[in-house]
C-alpha positions in Angstrom: 142.2 123.2 85.0 145.9 122.8 85.8 148.4 124.7 83.4 151.3 122.4 82.1 154.9 123.2 82.2 154.7 125.3 78.8 152.5 127.6 80.5 154.5 127.7 83.6 157.5 128.7 81.9 156.4 131.3 80.1 154.9 133.0 82.8 158.2 133.1 84.3 159.6 134.2 81.0 157.3 137.1 81.2 158.3 138.1 84.6 162.1 137.9 84.1 161.3 140.1 80.9 159.4 142.6 82.3 162.4 142.8 85.6 164.9 143.0 83.0 163.1 145.9 80.7 162.7 147.9 84.1 166.1 147.8 85.0 167.2 148.2 81.5 165.0 151.7 81.2 166.1 153.0 84.5 170.0 152.6 83.4 169.5 153.7 79.7 167.9 156.5 81.3 171.6 157.5 82.8 173.3 158.9 80.2 170.1 160.1 78.3 169.9 162.4 81.6 173.6 163.2 81.6 173.2 164.6 78.4 170.8 167.1 79.0 171.4 170.8 78.7 169.8 172.2 81.5 171.7 171.9 84.6 168.4 173.3 86.9 166.7 171.0 89.3 163.2 169.9 87.4 159.8 169.1 89.2 156.0 167.9 87.6 154.2 170.6 86.2 150.4 170.4 86.6 148.8 167.6 84.4 148.9 168.8 80.7 150.4 172.2 82.2 146.6 172.8 83.2 145.5 173.0 86.6 141.8 171.6 85.7 143.4 169.1 84.0 144.9 168.0 86.9 141.8 168.1 88.9 140.2 166.0 86.4 143.1 163.4 86.3 142.9 163.2 90.1 139.2 162.8 90.5 139.1 160.5 87.8 141.7 158.3 89.4 140.1 158.1 92.8 136.8 157.5 91.2 138.3 154.4 89.4 138.6 153.0 92.7 134.7 152.6 93.0 134.2 151.4 89.5 134.3 147.9 90.5 131.1 148.3 92.8 129.1 148.6 89.8 130.2 145.1 88.6 129.3 141.9 90.2 132.3 139.4 91.1 132.6 136.8 88.4 133.2 132.9 89.2 135.2 131.5 86.4 136.8 128.0 86.0 140.3 129.4 85.7 142.0 128.5 88.0 145.7 128.9 89.2 148.9 126.7 87.3 149.3 125.1 90.9 147.6 125.0 94.1 149.5 126.7 97.1 148.5 126.3 101.0 147.8 130.1 102.5 150.7 131.6 104.4 149.2 133.8 106.7 152.3 135.3 107.9 153.6 136.5 104.5 150.0 137.8 103.7 150.1 139.9 106.7 153.9 141.3 105.9 152.4 141.7 101.9 150.1 144.4 103.5 153.0 146.5 104.3 155.4 146.3 101.1 151.8 146.6 98.9 148.3 147.0 98.6 146.9 150.7 99.4 148.9 150.5 103.1 152.2 149.6 101.3 151.7 152.2 98.8 151.1 155.2 101.4 154.5 154.0 103.0 156.6 153.9 99.7 155.3 157.4 98.7 156.4 158.5 101.7 159.5 157.4 101.3 159.8 158.6 98.0 158.6 161.9 99.1 161.8 162.3 101.0 163.8 161.1 98.2 162.3 163.8 96.0 162.8 166.7 98.6 166.5 165.5 99.2 166.9 165.8 95.3 165.8 169.0 95.5 167.7 170.1 98.3 171.2 169.1 96.8 170.3 170.6 93.7 169.5 174.1 95.6 166.0 174.7 95.2 164.0 176.6 97.7 161.6 175.0 100.0 162.6 171.5 98.9 159.8 169.1 100.7 157.1 171.5 99.8 158.1 171.2 96.6 158.4 167.6 96.8 154.4 167.2 97.5 153.8 167.9 93.8 155.7 164.5 92.9 153.5 163.2 95.7 150.5 163.8 94.1 151.4 162.0 91.1 152.1 159.4 92.7 149.1 159.1 94.5 147.1 159.6 91.4 149.4 156.7 89.5 148.3 154.6 92.9 144.6 155.3 92.6 144.3 154.5 89.1 146.2 151.1 88.9 144.4 150.1 92.2 141.1 150.9 89.8 142.0 149.3 86.9 143.3 146.3 88.7 139.6 145.8 90.8 137.9 146.0 87.8 139.9 143.2 86.0 139.4 141.2 89.0 135.6 141.6 88.6 135.6 140.5 85.0 138.1 137.8 84.9 137.4 135.9 88.4 140.5 133.8 88.7 140.7 131.4 91.3 143.5 132.1 94.2 146.2 129.2 94.2 145.1 128.8 98.2 141.3 128.1 97.4 142.1 125.6 94.5 141.4 121.8 95.4 140.1 118.7 93.1 140.2 121.1 90.0 137.6 123.9 91.4 137.5 126.8 93.8 136.4 126.6 97.1 135.4 129.9 98.8 133.4 133.0 98.6 134.0 136.0 96.0 137.4 137.0 97.6 139.2 133.8 96.5 138.1 134.5 92.8 139.9 137.8 92.9 143.8 136.4 91.7 144.2 138.3 88.2 145.9 140.3 88.5 147.8 141.3 91.8 146.1 143.9 93.7 148.7 144.2 95.9 151.7 144.7 93.6 150.0 147.0 90.7 149.7 150.3 92.9 153.5 149.8 94.1 154.5 149.1 90.6 152.7 152.2 89.8 154.8 154.3 91.7 158.0 152.8 90.4 156.5 153.7 87.3 156.5 157.3 88.1 159.9 157.7 89.7 161.1 155.8 86.2 159.6 158.8 84.1 161.3 161.1 86.7 164.5 159.9 86.5 164.5 159.5 82.8 163.8 163.5 82.5 165.9 164.4 85.7 169.0 166.6 83.5 171.7 166.3 86.4 172.8 165.0 90.1 169.7 162.7 90.1 170.9 160.3 92.4 168.0 160.8 95.1 165.6 160.1 92.2 167.3 156.8 91.5 167.2 155.9 95.2 163.4 156.7 95.0 163.1 154.3 92.0 165.2 151.6 93.5 163.0 151.7 96.9 160.0 151.5 94.8 161.2 148.7 92.8 162.3 146.5 95.3 159.2 147.0 97.2 157.3 145.6 93.9 159.4 142.6 93.9 159.2 141.9 97.7 155.5 142.4 97.1 155.4 140.0 94.5 157.1 136.9 96.2 155.5 137.5 99.3 152.1 137.2 97.6 153.1 134.1 95.8 154.5 132.5 98.9 151.2 133.5 100.9 149.3 131.3 98.4 147.3 134.3 96.8 148.9 134.9 93.4 150.2 132.7 91.0 153.4 134.4 88.8 151.0 135.6 86.1 148.6 137.1 88.4 151.7 139.2 90.0 153.5 139.3 86.6 150.5 141.2 85.4 150.0 143.7 88.6 153.8 144.5 87.5 153.3 145.4 84.1 150.1 147.0 84.4 151.5 149.2 87.2 154.6 150.2 85.5 152.4 151.2 82.6 150.0 153.4 84.4 152.9 154.8 86.5 154.6 155.5 83.4 151.7 157.1 81.6 150.7 159.2 84.7 153.9 160.8 85.1 154.5 161.5 81.7 151.6 163.4 81.7 153.0 166.1 83.8 155.4 167.6 82.0 158.5 169.0 83.9 159.4 172.6 85.1 163.4 173.6 85.3 163.2 175.5 88.3 167.1 176.8 87.7 165.9 178.6 84.7 162.8 180.0 86.4 165.7 181.1 89.0 168.4 182.4 86.9 165.9 184.8 85.1 165.2 186.2 88.6 161.7 184.8 88.9 160.6 183.3 92.1 158.1 180.4 91.9 155.3 179.5 94.6 156.6 175.9 95.9 153.3 174.4 95.5 151.7 175.7 92.4 154.7 176.7 90.6 153.3 180.1 89.7 155.7 182.8 89.2 155.2 185.2 92.5 155.5 189.1 92.2 158.4 190.5 92.9 158.7 191.9 96.4 158.2 195.3 96.9 160.8 197.7 98.9 159.7 200.6 100.9 158.8 203.5 98.9 159.5 207.4 99.6 157.8 210.3 98.4 159.7 213.8 98.5 157.9 217.1 97.9 158.7 220.6 98.6 159.4 223.7 97.2 163.1 225.0 96.4 
């Protein structure tokens, strides 16, 4: 069934509002960060400050991607508001800006930005410490991918490229339009780095760079998926919102550790576990004798 102009305008308005909300949140985070008291660099701790909780979160995020295997693909009568031709080149490019493949590239770039932020703020082993943020990104990507894949199974919306004469033509893959599985994972990375920017005390320009890269990748992916005939506006808009929601939630599940405070107290922290290391012991001498 074709959607009327009102539905089209509502979908576009929803997407515009989502983009504006994300941009506003990033801008509002700047004065809040500048007002923070601690001048030291900050990094994410274990989830809920617990290594076992981190293992549960990582394992649950990975397992969510397999949940859709237990569900049959629904074939509903919910079609796009407008049919679009299949543009194979744009479809191929979107695999490098979104989905799991694009998320790997984006996460790598975000790790370099995070390492540069830590190096700028004087943290030892900055790129090793940046791997903690990479883990948070990976968890958000996996969880967003699993949620989206499950929703695809349950909704069964037809892709614009397969919509003709008021019905869907094709196999199961053509009924997986809602929401966008290419958009949600890169939007989840954006959500993680939005949560980092909001909790960065000072000199967070590199973290803003990582956020900007993730948001740009998300918006480009949205445009590519629509141009490729794989999705409608409401598909990519929902992927945008869902991905950001998952990313922010996973980001805030990891409290921040102020490395500057630890170092001012003379505590050396392991770059990966963030646990205090025992102080290095110097050479010991023993004197004995009769005088």
